N, C-alpha and C positions, 0 to 999 in steps of 0.2 A: 387249576379250572378245565373240567374236561367238556369237550364242544362233540357233538355227534355229527357224522358225516352229513347228515343232512343239513345241519346247521352252517358246517363249514362252506358247501357248495363249490363251485367253480371260481376262480378269479376275477373280480370285476374290473376289467380295462375299459370302462367307460370313461371319458374326460372328467366328468361331474366326481368321480371317486376317486381320481388320482390326487395324491399328495402335490402341492403346490412346490415349485423349486425352491423359495424361500423359506418352507417349512425344513427342508432337507439339508439345506446350506451349513456348512460348519465353518467356512472361513468366509469373511467379506472379499478378502484378497488372497489367491493363492500363494503358497510361501513360496519365495524365489527358489528355495534349496530341496523342494520337492522332487521325489525320485519315483514317486508310485507310477507315474505315466510313461516312464521310460525304463521299468524295471526289466523288461525282456531283454534290454541291452547290455545290463551290468550284473545281473544277478548270477548268472552262468558265463564263465569264461570260454568262449570257442575254443576247439581244439587248434593248435597251430601245427602245420606240417613237421612230420618227425624228421630226425636228422639222421639220415642212411647211407652210409658210404661203401658199402660191401653187400654182398649176397648174405654172409653170415648175420650180419646187422639186421638185414631185411626177415629173414626167417625169424630171428628171435622176437623182432617187434611186432610181426604179423601173427606169431603164435601166442603173444600174449595181448594182443588187441581182441583175437578171436575169441579168447578164455573169456576178457572182459564182456565181449558183446553177447556171447552166449548167457551171461550171466546178469547184464544189466538190460539188454535190448530184446533178446530172443529167448528169454527165460520160458515163456508161454510155448514154446515150440515141444509137441507132445513128448514126453519122456520116453514111451513106447509106443511108437508109430504103429498105427492101424495098418492092417493089409493094404496094399495097393490095389488089388483085385484088378489087375490090368485085362482089359476085353477089347478085342478087336471089334466093333460093332458092324462094321461097313468095311466092303473091299471093292473097289472099282478099277477098271483098266482103260488108259486112253490110248491114243497113237505113240505117246511120249514118257507117260507116267504111269506108276502104280499107286492109287489112292489109299489110305486107310484112314478109318475114323475112329480113333484110341480115345476109351474111356478109362478111367483110373480114378482111385480114391484118394484124395489128397490128406483129408482128415475127416474124422467121422462127421456124417452128413454132408459131405462135401465132394459130389461127385464133378471131376472137371473133364473136357474133352481137348483132344490135339486132333488136329487133321495133318497128316503126314503124307507127303509126296516124295517117292522115290522114282528117279529117272530108271526106266525100263533096262537101260544097256550099262547101269553104275556096276562096277565090279564089286563084290561082297568080301569081307565087311564093309558097309558103306557108312561116310562121315554123314554127321548130319547136323545142322543149323537149326536151332531152337529160336523161332520168332516169337517174341510176346506181342500178342495182338493189341492194339490200341483202341479199338472200339469192337461194337457186338456184329458188326458186320459180319455175314457167314462167308466162307471162302468155297469155291466148288473144285471137284477135281480135276477139271479140264482148263482152267485159267485162274492164276494164282493173282487175287486183287491186292498185291502188296508189290508197288513196283520198287520198293529200297532193294528186293531183293531178286530182281529180274536179271542182274549180271552176275549174279553167283553160278559158278562152274555147274555142269550139268554131272558132274561125278558127285555132287553132294546132294543128299536129300534135304528137304524142309519140314519142319514141324511148327505148325502154327497152335500156339497155346492161349487159352482162354482162362487166365488167373481170375480168382475171387472177385465179383464186380463187373466182370465183363461177360456179353452173352446171356447164356442160361441162368447164371447167378449173379445177375445185375441187380440193381434196386434202382426204385425211383430216385430221381433228382433231389426230392425234397427231403429223402432220407439221409442225403450224404452228411450234413450237419449233424445228427442225431448219432450216425453211426463213427464219425472222426472224433466226437466228444465221447461217446460211451465205451469205445473199444479200450481206451487205455486203462480204464478201470479193471480190464481182464488181463493186464500186462502185454496188450498188444496195440498194433495199429493196422490201418488197411495195408499200408506199406510193408511191414514186416510179417502180416498174413501171406502176401503175395510172395515175398522170398521163400516162404516154405513151399508155397505151391508150385516154384519154378524148380526147387530142390528134388520135389517128388516127381514131377515131371521128369527131371533128369533120370532118375530111377525108373521110371516107366520105358522111356526110350532104351535103355540100357538090358531091359527085359526082353526086348526085341532081337530074336536071333541073329538078325541081318546088320544090324548098327555096329558100326566100329566104336567100342567104348572108349579108345583113346584119341578119338578125334570127334568131340562133340562141342559144338560153339553155342552161343547165346547172342542175340541180338534184342537190344532194347532201344527203343525211339520214344524222345520225350521223358513223360512221368515213367514209362516201362522201363527207363534206363536205371532207376534206382533198385528194384529188385534184381535185374540182370547184374548190377556191379555185386551188389551183396552176395548173389549167388554164386558167382564168379571167386569171390573171396572165399567162401565156406565150401566150394566144391573145387578141390585143387585139380581134380582132373579135364577140366574145361580147357580145351587148347585155344580157343579163341573169344573174345568179346569184341561185338561191333556196336558202338555207341552212335547213333543219331539224334542230333540237337539234344545232347543230355543237360539237364538243370546245371546252371553254375555252382551250386549248394543244396544243400540240404536243409539249411536255415533260411527259406524265404518266407517272407509275409503271404498269408493265404487270403484269399476274398474273405471278405466278413461274413457271408452265408456259407462258407465252407466249400463253395463249389469251385470247380477247376482242380489241378492235381493234389493227390494226397501224398507227400513227400516224406513227412514227420516220422520218425521213429523214436520209441524212448530211450533218452538218454545220450542218443547218437551225437549231438553236439558238443558233448562234454570230450569226446573221445577222438572222433574223427569226423571225416566229411567226405562227399562225393568225388572229389577230385584226388583225395589220398586214397581212397579205397582203389582208384583206377589206376596208382602207381605201385600199391602194395600187391596188385595180383600178377606182377612179374614171377616167371616168365610167360604167362598166357599171352599170347599174341594179340595186341591192341590195335583196335581200327576206329578211327573217329570218320565216320561217313557224313561228308558236309562240314561246315563250319562246328568250331568247337568253343566255349567259352574260355576266355584268357585263364581262368583259375585252375585249367588242366595243363597249364605249361610245367608246374611241377612234376606231374605225373610223367610226362614225354622226357624231362630232364633227368629224372630216375630211371627211366628205361634207357637213355643214351649211357647213363653213369655205368649201371650193370651190364649193359652189352648183351649179346647173345647168351643162350638160346632165347630170350624176350626180344620181340620186336614191336616198335609202335610206329602206324601210317596215319596218314591223314589222305582222304580220297573223296573225289566228287562224287564220283559214282562206284559200286561196288563191281570189281571184275576181279575173279580169283583163279 
């Protein structure tokens, strides 16, 4: 039977039009062996920490994991990246800093911004810490509104990145549920798109002629620890990763309305988790800024086992 659009109209959600619970009920008593309500706990077995005892085993495992993630999790990354089209839109000078407003194209139709602060007396090439902004607040070139990096050495530049969903590219809070539900249909999630943004931002930084391409670090706090970790795994040139209050796992229960941190990535729980990624980035220098979840003990133990040149530290405030 064909029904016209006019006849279908909108869904009527008024109470008189709703079916009573009794007419929808299948069982009078819920079966004692039902598994539907706990399917999320048993359908997919979460990945366990790998057994790694040498640098050779680490490199082999990491190489295989990256290949798997590129196929199962990051397959929506553009096969042919568009032009970065890096542009220094603004340049300002203060008593201690030289500030740049840098724009670049992460993906088609996604123009992102970085605010870069270079110490005036820093020798070149200059190392840079890429800080993933946690909110849409605007930084200025005269005062850095990010207390977590106040202790960073004045020999290091800072680059503050607004990934997708932050700042100019942010979306209304009531769209978060829709985006988190719809994005997987295209083979991506909010978190995986942000990983790509970080990788492209690193490329943009390397294009600046004064940047020390061998000394680029990443800092992620809270939700932003996720793209920071995966970017450090995929981009092997990263020399340092600073994590502040990282989630204990990527497999955490979200709020019913999808508000709050968007940590999920397609298929990741099958193969790995955040604490394992933290260990697998060895020999990248790993710093936990403030307390860290107990789940990251595995990463610390792996760093101790493999030894130099990798190092792991836990600090209350950052002093480099």
